[in-house]
C-alpha positions in Angstrom: -209.9 49.4 60.9 -210.7 53.2 60.8 -208.5 56.1 59.8 -208.1 59.2 61.9 -207.1 62.4 60.0 -206.1 65.5 61.9 -206.9 68.6 59.9 -207.7 71.3 62.4 -204.6 73.6 62.1 -204.3 77.1 60.7 -201.0 76.4 58.9 -199.7 80.0 59.4 -196.4 79.2 57.8 -198.2 78.6 54.5 -199.8 82.0 54.3 -200.9 83.5 52.0 -201.8 80.1 50.5 -203.9 79.3 53.6 -205.5 82.7 54.1 -208.8 81.3 52.6 -208.1 77.6 52.2 -207.3 75.0 54.8 -204.0 73.3 54.3 -205.4 69.9 53.5 -207.3 71.3 50.5 -204.2 72.8 48.9 -203.4 71.1 45.6 -200.2 69.4 44.5 -200.7 69.1 40.8 -204.4 68.6 40.2 -205.3 66.9 43.5 -205.4 68.3 47.0 -203.7 66.7 50.0 -207.0 65.5 51.6 -208.2 63.8 48.4 -204.8 62.1 48.0 -205.0 60.8 51.6 -208.6 59.6 51.2 -207.9 57.9 47.9 -204.9 56.2 49.5 -207.1 54.9 52.3 -209.8 53.7 50.0 -207.4 51.9 47.8 -206.2 50.1 50.9 -209.6 49.0 51.9 -210.3 51.7 54.6 -213.7 53.3 54.2 -214.4 54.6 57.7 -212.9 57.9 58.6 -212.8 60.3 61.6 -211.6 63.8 60.5 -210.8 66.4 63.2 -211.5 69.8 61.8 -211.0 73.4 63.0 -209.8 76.2 60.7 -212.3 76.7 57.8 -214.0 73.4 58.7 -217.0 73.9 56.4 -214.8 73.8 53.4 -213.4 70.4 54.4 -216.8 69.0 55.1 -218.2 70.3 51.9 -215.3 68.9 49.9 -215.6 65.4 51.4 -219.4 65.3 51.1 -219.4 66.4 47.4 -216.5 64.2 46.3 -217.0 61.1 48.5 -220.8 60.9 49.2 -220.7 57.2 50.1 -217.8 57.4 52.4 -218.5 56.8 56.1 -217.1 60.0 57.8 -217.5 61.4 61.3 -216.3 64.9 62.0 -215.0 66.3 65.3 -214.6 70.0 65.6 -211.7 71.3 67.6 -213.0 74.7 68.6 -209.6 75.5 70.2 -207.7 75.0 66.9 -206.1 78.4 67.1 -204.6 77.8 70.6 -203.8 74.1 70.7 -201.5 71.7 69.0 -202.3 68.3 67.4 -202.2 66.4 70.7 -205.5 68.2 71.6 -207.1 67.2 68.3 -206.0 63.6 68.9 -207.4 63.7 72.4 -210.8 64.8 71.0 -211.0 61.5 69.2 -210.6 59.4 72.3 -214.1 58.0 72.3 -213.7 57.0 68.7 -210.3 55.3 69.0 -210.5 53.7 72.4 -210.0 49.9 72.1 -210.0 50.2 68.3 -207.5 49.3 65.5 -206.7 52.6 63.7 -204.4 54.3 61.3 -203.5 57.8 62.2 -202.6 60.4 59.6 -201.6 64.0 59.7 -203.4 65.9 56.9 -200.4 67.7 55.6 -198.6 64.7 54.2 -198.4 63.7 50.6 -197.5 60.0 50.2 -197.5 57.1 47.8 -200.5 54.8 48.6 -198.0 51.9 48.5 -196.4 53.4 51.6 -199.7 53.1 53.4 -200.1 49.5 52.2 -196.7 48.6 53.6 -197.7 49.9 57.0 -201.1 48.2 57.0 -199.8 44.8 55.9 -196.8 44.9 58.2 -197.0 42.0 60.7 -196.4 44.2 63.8 -199.8 45.4 65.2 -198.4 48.8 66.1 -195.9 50.5 63.8 -195.0 53.8 62.1 -193.5 54.9 58.8 -190.0 56.2 58.8 -188.2 58.1 56.0 -184.4 58.1 56.1 -182.8 61.3 54.9 -180.7 64.2 56.2 -182.2 65.4 59.5 -182.6 68.9 60.9 -184.3 70.5 63.8 -187.8 70.6 62.5 -188.4 66.9 61.8 -190.0 64.5 64.2 -186.9 62.3 64.6 -186.8 58.6 65.6 -184.1 56.9 67.7 -184.4 53.0 67.7 -183.8 50.7 70.6 -181.7 47.5 70.4 -184.7 45.6 68.9 -185.4 48.1 66.2 -188.4 49.6 67.9 -188.9 53.3 68.8 -186.9 54.4 71.8 -187.3 58.1 71.3 -189.5 60.2 69.0 -189.5 64.0 69.1 -188.2 67.1 67.4 -185.6 67.5 70.1 -183.9 64.1 70.2 -180.3 63.8 69.2 -179.8 64.0 65.4 -176.6 62.0 65.7 -178.6 59.0 67.2 -181.7 59.3 65.0 -182.1 57.0 61.9 -184.8 59.1 60.2 -188.0 61.0 60.3 -191.4 59.8 61.4 -193.6 61.0 58.6 -196.9 61.1 60.5 -198.5 57.8 59.6 -199.0 55.3 62.4 -200.9 52.0 62.7 -202.1 51.2 66.2 -204.0 48.1 67.6 -206.6 48.1 70.3 -204.1 47.5 73.1 -202.1 50.6 72.1 -205.2 52.8 71.7 -206.4 51.9 75.1 -203.1 53.0 76.6 -202.9 56.1 74.4 -206.4 57.4 75.3 -205.6 57.0 79.0 -202.3 58.9 78.6 -204.0 61.7 76.5 -206.6 62.1 79.2 -203.9 62.5 81.8 -201.9 65.0 79.7 -204.9 67.1 78.6 -207.3 67.2 81.5 -204.8 66.8 84.4 -201.7 68.6 83.1 -203.1 70.9 80.5 -200.5 69.9 77.9 -202.6 71.2 75.0 -199.9 72.9 73.1 -197.5 70.1 72.2 -197.2 67.4 69.6 -198.9 64.0 70.1 -195.6 62.3 69.9 -195.0 63.5 73.4 -197.7 61.0 74.4 -195.9 58.3 72.4 -192.7 59.1 74.4 -194.5 58.7 77.7 -196.0 55.4 76.6 -192.5 54.1 75.6 -191.5 54.5 79.3 -194.5 52.3 80.1 -193.4 49.6 77.7 -195.7 50.6 74.8 -193.9 51.5 71.6 -193.9 51.2 67.8 -192.1 48.9 65.4 -190.3 50.9 62.8 -191.1 50.4 59.1 -188.6 51.8 56.7 -190.7 53.3 53.9 -187.9 55.4 52.3 -188.4 53.8 49.0 -191.9 55.4 48.7 -192.4 59.1 48.0 -193.6 61.1 51.0 -193.3 64.6 52.2 -194.7 66.7 55.1 -195.7 70.1 53.8 -195.3 72.9 56.3 -194.0 75.8 54.2 -194.4 77.3 50.7 -190.9 75.9 49.9 -192.2 72.4 50.8 -195.0 72.8 48.4 -192.7 73.9 45.6 -190.4 71.0 46.3 -193.3 68.6 46.3 -194.5 69.8 42.9 -191.0 69.5 41.5 -190.3 66.0 42.9 -193.6 64.3 42.7 -193.2 61.0 40.9 -195.1 60.8 37.5 -197.4 58.1 38.8 -198.7 60.4 41.6 -199.3 63.4 39.3 
């Protein structure tokens, strides 16, 4: 299994913190987000990574090569990072993920490695991590079907029906990645849907019978970090064993 890390964005909502530093290299405590993600992957036996870069990409490449010289890493540069959303970055990985078992991570998440272990060891071949908490407009919300699988996943689905937030960690098997790459190709090259979230591809696949099992990982610490307030909250709430 390989890991896909999407780390192309400018993170304008985090300025001035990101004026000269990509978001994934911002530190919580003494360790940056990217290092935390890589350490979590390595501790769970994943040593093959594909990182999609964009904004200040040389800093990311330099950091990884200097801190993890033995790690097998491929880089894909999203030259349109300033005008596209994460669906475009994911589409750029199509050749790397087609017919492969992968774990997909957003680079702006801080999480307990035990959360990742729970996803990777879950018996369902395709599943995502869900955090149950009070929901608002900004979260990627999840509505389940009668079998406890994902029926809807988006920022705009009804809060009253949603059971929690998809935190941005998904495990996919080869069957799913084959379907996903085909859908991404349609959305990007035929429909030019470059400025949307990759969850919109997930929603289209749900209509085709391809979806995710939901794994409740609320017991493990996780946060998506989009704003300066998020970073301050993460520093305050970070469990001692993750310092």
